[in-house]
ZADO-1210 file (C-alpha; in nm, 4 decimals, padded with zeros to 6 digits):
<atoms>
<atom x="00.9020" y="00.1381" z="02.6508" code="MET" pos="1"/>
<atom x="01.0905" y="-00.2042" z="02.5891" code="THR" pos="2"/>
<atom x="01.2324" y="-00.2775" z="02.2438" code="HIS" pos="3"/>
<atom x="00.9711" y="-00.5336" z="02.1942" code="SER" pos="4"/>
<atom x="00.6716" y="-00.2679" z="02.2393" code="GLU" pos="5"/>
<atom x="00.8629" y="-00.0441" z="01.9884" code="VAL" pos="6"/>
<atom x="00.9147" y="-00.3360" z="01.7443" code="LEU" pos="7"/>
<atom x="00.5350" y="-00.4055" z="01.7135" code="LYS" pos="8"/>
<atom x="00.4942" y="-00.0502" z="01.5699" code="MET" pos="9"/>
<atom x="00.7546" y="-00.0700" z="01.3230" code="VAL" pos="10"/>
<atom x="00.7060" y="-00.1503" z="00.9355" code="ASP" pos="11"/>
<atom x="01.0056" y="-00.3250" z="00.8771" code="HIS" pos="12"/>
<atom x="01.1448" y="-00.1832" z="00.5576" code="THR" pos="13"/>
<atom x="01.3327" y="-00.2703" z="00.2489" code="LEU" pos="14"/>
<atom x="01.2949" y="-00.0656" z="-00.0759" code="LEU" pos="15"/>
<atom x="01.6212" y="-00.0410" z="-00.2156" code="ALA" pos="16"/>
<atom x="01.6244" y="-00.0571" z="-00.6059" code="GLN" pos="17"/>
<atom x="01.9154" y="-00.3555" z="-00.5549" code="THR" pos="18"/>
<atom x="01.6915" y="-00.5539" z="-00.3374" code="ALA" pos="19"/>
<atom x="01.6906" y="-00.9387" z="-00.4120" code="THR" pos="20"/>
<atom x="01.4281" y="-01.2031" z="-00.3108" code="TRP" pos="21"/>
<atom x="01.6631" y="-01.3521" z="-00.0778" code="GLU" pos="22"/>
<atom x="01.7018" y="-01.0060" z="00.1162" code="GLU" pos="23"/>
<atom x="01.3263" y="-00.9726" z="00.0986" code="ILE" pos="24"/>
<atom x="01.2832" y="-01.3292" z="00.2504" code="ARG" pos="25"/>
<atom x="01.5274" y="-01.2152" z="00.5502" code="GLN" pos="26"/>
<atom x="01.3133" y="-00.9173" z="00.5942" code="ILE" pos="27"/>
<atom x="01.0030" y="-01.1471" z="00.6310" code="CYS" pos="28"/>
<atom x="01.2156" y="-01.3821" z="00.8479" code="ASP" pos="29"/>
<atom x="01.2948" y="-01.0781" z="01.0695" code="ASP" pos="30"/>
<atom x="00.9549" y="-00.9506" z="01.0751" code="GLY" pos="31"/>
<atom x="00.8226" y="-01.2680" z="01.1887" code="LEU" pos="32"/>
<atom x="01.0750" y="-01.3160" z="01.4775" code="ARG" pos="33"/>
<atom x="01.0333" y="-00.9800" z="01.6191" code="TYR" pos="34"/>
<atom x="00.6757" y="-00.9434" z="01.6013" code="GLY" pos="35"/>
<atom x="00.6843" y="-00.6182" z="01.3506" code="THR" pos="36"/>
<atom x="00.3744" y="-00.4572" z="01.2463" code="ALA" pos="37"/>
<atom x="00.4410" y="-00.5272" z="00.8804" code="SER" pos="38"/>
<atom x="00.7130" y="-00.5555" z="00.6219" code="VAL" pos="39"/>
<atom x="00.7346" y="-00.2826" z="00.3819" code="CYS" pos="40"/>
<atom x="00.8744" y="-00.4141" z="00.0597" code="ILE" pos="41"/>
<atom x="00.8753" y="-00.3351" z="-00.3384" code="PRO" pos="42"/>
<atom x="00.5399" y="-00.4407" z="-00.5375" code="PRO" pos="43"/>
<atom x="00.7229" y="-00.6997" z="-00.7245" code="CYS" pos="44"/>
<atom x="00.7744" y="-00.9200" z="-00.4161" code="TYR" pos="45"/>
<atom x="00.4328" y="-00.8798" z="-00.2694" code="VAL" pos="46"/>
<atom x="00.3117" y="-01.2091" z="-00.4068" code="ALA" pos="47"/>
<atom x="00.6077" y="-01.4160" z="-00.3175" code="ALA" pos="48"/>
<atom x="00.6406" y="-01.2729" z="00.0343" code="ALA" pos="49"/>
<atom x="00.2449" y="-01.3251" z="00.0972" code="ALA" pos="50"/>
<atom x="00.3056" y="-01.6868" z="00.0066" code="GLU" pos="51"/>
<atom x="00.6010" y="-01.7044" z="00.2059" code="TYR" pos="52"/>
<atom x="00.4636" y="-01.5800" z="00.5528" code="VAL" pos="53"/>
<atom x="00.1019" y="-01.7455" z="00.5036" code="GLN" pos="54"/>
<atom x="-00.0913" y="-01.4537" z="00.6755" code="GLY" pos="55"/>
<atom x="00.1418" y="-01.4517" z="00.9726" code="LYS" pos="56"/>
<atom x="00.2519" y="-01.1211" z="00.9087" code="LEU" pos="57"/>
<atom x="00.1083" y="-00.8239" z="00.7259" code="PRO" pos="58"/>
<atom x="00.2414" y="-00.7244" z="00.3799" code="ILE" pos="59"/>
<atom x="00.2837" y="-00.3434" z="00.3156" code="CYS" pos="60"/>
<atom x="00.3994" y="-00.2193" z="-00.0272" code="THR" pos="61"/>
<atom x="00.4386" y="00.1293" z="-00.1999" code="VAL" pos="62"/>
<atom x="00.2418" y="00.2936" z="-00.4792" code="ILE" pos="63"/>
<atom x="00.3519" y="00.5877" z="-00.6789" code="GLY" pos="64"/>
<atom x="00.6850" y="00.5494" z="-00.5328" code="PHE" pos="65"/>
<atom x="00.8913" y="00.7350" z="-00.4847" code="PRO" pos="66"/>
<atom x="00.8199" y="01.0422" z="-00.6817" code="ASN" pos="67"/>
<atom x="00.4355" y="01.0615" z="-00.6303" code="GLY" pos="68"/>
<atom x="00.3973" y="01.1833" z="-01.0026" code="ASN" pos="69"/>
<atom x="00.2333" y="00.8902" z="-01.1641" code="HIS" pos="70"/>
<atom x="-00.1062" y="00.9425" z="-01.2868" code="THR" pos="71"/>
<atom x="-00.4064" y="00.8770" z="-01.0683" code="THR" pos="72"/>
<atom x="-00.5197" y="00.5774" z="-01.2985" code="GLU" pos="73"/>
<atom x="-00.1727" y="00.4123" z="-01.2621" code="ALA" pos="74"/>
<atom x="-00.1638" y="00.4512" z="-00.9013" code="LYS" pos="75"/>
<atom x="-00.5076" y="00.3047" z="-00.8914" code="ILE" pos="76"/>
<atom x="-00.3884" y="-00.0003" z="-01.0988" code="TYR" pos="77"/>
<atom x="-00.0940" y="-00.0580" z="-00.8642" code="GLU" pos="78"/>
<atom x="-00.2960" y="-00.0718" z="-00.5781" code="ALA" pos="79"/>
<atom x="-00.5627" y="-00.2983" z="-00.7345" code="LYS" pos="80"/>
<atom x="-00.2502" y="-00.5445" z="-00.8356" code="ASP" pos="81"/>
<atom x="-00.0816" y="-00.5109" z="-00.4991" code="ALA" pos="82"/>
<atom x="-00.3949" y="-00.6393" z="-00.2996" code="ILE" pos="83"/>
<atom x="-00.4536" y="-00.8987" z="-00.5606" code="ALA" pos="84"/>
<atom x="-00.1224" y="-01.0194" z="-00.4908" code="ASN" pos="85"/>
<atom x="-00.1394" y="-01.0270" z="-00.1267" code="GLY" pos="86"/>
<atom x="-00.0821" y="-00.6819" z="00.0192" code="ALA" pos="87"/>
<atom x="-00.2889" y="-00.5626" z="00.3363" code="SER" pos="88"/>
<atom x="-00.1195" y="-00.2433" z="00.3583" code="GLU" pos="89"/>
<atom x="-00.0348" y="00.0384" z="00.0921" code="LEU" pos="90"/>
<atom x="00.1563" y="00.3564" z="00.1413" code="ASP" pos="91"/>
<atom x="00.1050" y="00.5951" z="-00.1321" code="MET" pos="92"/>
<atom x="00.3106" y="00.9022" z="-00.2502" code="VAL" pos="93"/>
<atom x="00.1075" y="01.2006" z="-00.3028" code="ILE" pos="94"/>
<atom x="00.1320" y="01.4284" z="-00.6391" code="ASN" pos="95"/>
<atom x="00.3609" y="01.6499" z="-00.4789" code="ILE" pos="96"/>
<atom x="00.3504" y="01.9052" z="-00.7785" code="GLY" pos="97"/>
<atom x="00.0018" y="01.9379" z="-00.7496" code="ALA" pos="98"/>
<atom x="00.0041" y="02.0165" z="-00.3926" code="LEU" pos="99"/>
<atom x="00.2652" y="02.3174" z="-00.4764" code="LYS" pos="100"/>
<atom x="00.0516" y="02.4301" z="-00.7419" code="ALA" pos="101"/>
<atom x="-00.2410" y="02.4446" z="-00.4751" code="LYS" pos="102"/>
<atom x="-00.4637" y="02.1898" z="-00.6850" code="ASN" pos="103"/>
<atom x="-00.5953" y="02.0397" z="-00.3655" code="TYR" pos="104"/>
<atom x="-00.9119" y="01.8979" z="-00.5151" code="ALA" pos="105"/>
<atom x="-00.6801" y="01.6624" z="-00.7355" code="TYR" pos="106"/>
<atom x="-00.4741" y="01.5775" z="-00.4275" code="VAL" pos="107"/>
<atom x="-00.7716" y="01.4948" z="-00.2057" code="GLN" pos="108"/>
<atom x="-00.9634" y="01.3159" z="-00.4986" code="ASN" pos="109"/>
<atom x="-00.6542" y="01.0798" z="-00.5699" code="GLU" pos="110"/>
<atom x="-00.6247" y="00.9997" z="-00.1986" code="ILE" pos="111"/>
<atom x="-01.0083" y="00.9160" z="-00.1834" code="GLU" pos="112"/>
<atom x="-00.9789" y="00.7198" z="-00.5003" code="LYS" pos="113"/>
<atom x="-00.7065" y="00.4995" z="-00.3721" code="LEU" pos="114"/>
<atom x="-00.8991" y="00.4604" z="-00.0463" code="LYS" pos="115"/>
<atom x="-01.1733" y="00.3628" z="-00.2120" code="GLU" pos="116"/>
<atom x="-00.9627" y="00.0488" z="-00.3880" code="VAL" pos="117"/>
<atom x="-00.8158" y="-00.0114" z="-00.0482" code="CYS" pos="118"/>
<atom x="-01.1413" y="-00.0727" z="00.1136" code="ASP" pos="119"/>
<atom x="-01.0747" y="-00.2441" z="00.4348" code="ASN" pos="120"/>
<atom x="-00.6995" y="-00.2600" z="00.3757" code="LYS" pos="121"/>
<atom x="-00.4711" y="00.0180" z="00.5282" code="ILE" pos="122"/>
<atom x="-00.3786" y="00.3134" z="00.3289" code="LEU" pos="123"/>
<atom x="-00.0865" y="00.5661" z="00.4544" code="LYS" pos="124"/>
<atom x="-00.0103" y="00.8908" z="00.2479" code="VAL" pos="125"/>
<atom x="00.3211" y="00.9741" z="00.2271" code="ILE" pos="126"/>
<atom x="00.3422" y="01.3609" z="00.1822" code="ILE" pos="127"/>
<atom x="00.7473" y="01.3906" z="00.1919" code="GLU" pos="128"/>
<atom x="00.7602" y="01.6481" z="00.4550" code="THR" pos="129"/>
<atom x="01.1243" y="01.7522" z="00.3557" code="CYS" pos="130"/>
<atom x="00.9986" y="01.9019" z="00.0294" code="LEU" pos="131"/>
<atom x="00.7353" y="02.1175" z="00.1735" code="LEU" pos="132"/>
<atom x="00.6754" y="02.4075" z="00.3768" code="ASN" pos="133"/>
<atom x="00.4826" y="02.4484" z="00.7053" code="GLU" pos="134"/>
<atom x="00.1692" y="02.5745" z="00.5121" code="GLU" pos="135"/>
<atom x="00.1487" y="02.2629" z="00.3016" code="GLU" pos="136"/>
<atom x="00.2358" y="02.0349" z="00.5689" code="LYS" pos="137"/>
<atom x="-00.0874" y="02.1781" z="00.7598" code="ILE" pos="138"/>
<atom x="-00.2946" y="02.1665" z="00.4276" code="LYS" pos="139"/>
<atom x="-00.1956" y="01.8111" z="00.3733" code="MET" pos="140"/>
<atom x="-00.3063" y="01.6965" z="00.7457" code="CYS" pos="141"/>
<atom x="-00.6502" y="01.8744" z="00.6208" code="GLU" pos="142"/>
<atom x="-00.6477" y="01.6847" z="00.3136" code="ILE" pos="143"/>
<atom x="-00.5715" y="01.3384" z="00.4299" code="VAL" pos="144"/>
<atom x="-00.8225" y="01.4000" z="00.7108" code="THR" pos="145"/>
<atom x="-01.0762" y="01.4731" z="00.4581" code="GLN" pos="146"/>
<atom x="-01.0036" y="01.1842" z="00.2546" code="ALA" pos="147"/>
<atom x="-01.0362" y="00.9466" z="00.5144" code="LYS" pos="148"/>
<atom x="-00.7095" y="00.7807" z="00.4923" code="ALA" pos="149"/>
<atom x="-00.5746" y="00.5822" z="00.7444" code="ASP" pos="150"/>
<atom x="-00.2285" y="00.7455" z="00.8064" code="TYR" pos="151"/>
<atom x="-00.0384" y="01.0234" z="00.7365" code="ILE" pos="152"/>
<atom x="00.3277" y="00.9520" z="00.6508" code="LYS" pos="153"/>
<atom x="00.6239" y="01.1750" z="00.6495" code="THR" pos="154"/>
<atom x="00.8609" y="01.0403" z="00.3994" code="SER" pos="155"/>
<atom x="00.9529" y="00.8047" z="00.1546" code="THR" pos="156"/>
<atom x="01.3259" y="00.7908" z="00.2519" code="GLY" pos="157"/>
<atom x="01.4523" y="00.8478" z="-00.0876" code="PHE" pos="158"/>
<atom x="01.4173" y="01.2239" z="-00.1070" code="SER" pos="159"/>
<atom x="01.6387" y="01.5133" z="00.0941" code="THR" pos="160"/>
<atom x="01.5471" y="01.4078" z="00.4240" code="GLY" pos="161"/>
<atom x="01.3135" y="01.1904" z="00.6539" code="GLY" pos="162"/>
<atom x="01.0981" y="01.2071" z="00.9570" code="ALA" pos="163"/>
<atom x="01.1645" y="01.5049" z="01.2338" code="THR" pos="164"/>
<atom x="01.0468" y="01.5404" z="01.5725" code="PHE" pos="165"/>
<atom x="00.9006" y="01.8730" z="01.4683" code="ASP" pos="166"/>
<atom x="00.7005" y="01.7321" z="01.1942" code="ASP" pos="167"/>
<atom x="00.5544" y="01.4653" z="01.3835" code="ILE" pos="168"/>
<atom x="00.4360" y="01.7385" z="01.6672" code="ALA" pos="169"/>
<atom x="00.3040" y="01.9344" z="01.3690" code="LEU" pos="170"/>
<atom x="00.0786" y="01.5994" z="01.2416" code="PHE" pos="171"/>
<atom x="-00.0395" y="01.5483" z="01.5872" code="ALA" pos="172"/>
<atom x="-00.1677" y="01.8958" z="01.5994" code="LYS" pos="173"/>
<atom x="-00.3361" y="01.9301" z="01.2839" code="TYR" pos="174"/>
<atom x="-00.4418" y="01.5875" z="01.1600" code="VAL" pos="175"/>
<atom x="-00.8019" y="01.4544" z="01.2310" code="GLY" pos="176"/>
<atom x="-00.8688" y="01.2234" z="01.5384" code="SER" pos="177"/>
<atom x="-00.9473" y="00.9233" z="01.2954" code="ASP" pos="178"/>
<atom x="-00.6124" y="00.9606" z="01.1111" code="VAL" pos="179"/>
<atom x="-00.2643" y="00.7985" z="01.2568" code="LYS" pos="180"/>
<atom x="00.0875" y="00.9026" z="01.2344" code="ILE" pos="181"/>
<atom x="00.3566" y="00.7269" z="01.0594" code="LYS" pos="182"/>
<atom x="00.7154" y="00.8566" z="01.0886" code="ALA" pos="183"/>
<atom x="00.9599" y="00.7024" z="00.8501" code="ALA" pos="184"/>
<atom x="01.3147" y="00.8269" z="00.6969" code="GLY" pos="185"/>
<atom x="01.6244" y="00.8211" z="00.9156" code="GLY" pos="186"/>
<atom x="01.4887" y="00.6455" z="01.2336" code="ILE" pos="187"/>
<atom x="01.8134" y="00.5116" z="01.3696" code="SER" pos="188"/>
<atom x="01.7765" y="00.4370" z="01.7350" code="SER" pos="189"/>
<atom x="01.5438" y="00.3207" z="01.9843" code="PHE" pos="190"/>
<atom x="01.5735" y="00.6374" z="02.1672" code="ASP" pos="191"/>
<atom x="01.4772" y="00.8446" z="01.8692" code="ASP" pos="192"/>
<atom x="01.1927" y="00.5699" z="01.8138" code="ALA" pos="193"/>
<atom x="01.0167" y="00.6444" z="02.1489" code="GLU" pos="194"/>
<atom x="01.0542" y="01.0102" z="02.0992" code="LYS" pos="195"/>
<atom x="00.8483" y="00.9712" z="01.7699" code="PHE" pos="196"/>
<atom x="00.5913" y="00.7609" z="01.9513" code="ILE" pos="197"/>
<atom x="00.5532" y="01.0155" z="02.2268" code="SER" pos="198"/>
<atom x="00.4873" y="01.2823" z="02.0073" code="LEU" pos="199"/>
<atom x="00.2230" y="01.0999" z="01.8385" code="GLY" pos="200"/>
<atom x="00.3686" y="00.8340" z="01.5835" code="ALA" pos="201"/>
<atom x="00.2084" y="00.4973" z="01.5930" code="SER" pos="202"/>
<atom x="00.3834" y="00.3643" z="01.3134" code="ARG" pos="203"/>
<atom x="00.7702" y="00.3798" z="01.2434" code="LEU" pos="204"/>
<atom x="00.9000" y="00.3184" z="00.8789" code="GLY" pos="205"/>
<atom x="01.2634" y="00.1798" z="00.9466" code="THR" pos="206"/>
<atom x="01.4788" y="-00.1107" z="00.9064" code="SER" pos="207"/>
<atom x="01.7631" y="-00.0195" z="01.1525" code="ARG" pos="208"/>
<atom x="01.5891" y="-00.1036" z="01.4733" code="LEU" pos="209"/>
<atom x="01.5564" y="-00.4849" z="01.3740" code="VAL" pos="210"/>
<atom x="01.9250" y="-00.4656" z="01.2905" code="LYS" pos="211"/>
<atom x="01.9848" y="-00.3199" z="01.6331" code="ILE" pos="212"/>
<atom x="01.7988" y="-00.5545" z="01.8158" code="GLU" pos="213"/>
<atom x="01.9716" y="-00.8497" z="01.6170" code="LYS" pos="214"/>
<atom x="02.3034" y="-00.7337" z="01.7191" code="SER" pos="215"/>
<atom x="02.2248" y="-00.7427" z="02.0609" code="LEU" pos="216"/>
<atom x="02.0920" y="-01.0927" z="02.0800" code="SER" pos="217"/>
</atoms>
């Protein structure tokens, strides 16, 4: 694959607590320049970014981030607010404690409610694979499929680990045919990106690939 083809699958991401509007604007400029799939930014910058890009680049933001243990109603409010501000893609974090407690109905219901809010917007479900065992990962493939979310996503990038090749291969084996896969967290080279894509990922959450591309130009 060419670098350009890979970058079209990248959610160019800046979610650091210290992120300023100037940095977010640069992320938007880079996304526009390199044709990324979206920019993934904190909720507080969605309205300004949407106005700045004028519909030329999808704006993605995060819900229940990074821990996932907000109430469902709080996540619903966040989602409605983000969409009203111009977000077209939402990456939500599941309630990991509920999953660990095998309260699967709660986890699925929450995703379904967020998908209802999203309507025709894209919903990606972050399951934080580094905190889960294999049984829990497989169960989340089932739940995300049943809840009719658009993507299952590996990681926030704020926990103990990011995407792994094994996790993407597992997703590809167990997730439904209508659910796409996003690898995020620690993707640091175009070689790794291509491996994730070959295993089944169609989106990549990273900031490093654009930085690499900029260094080459």
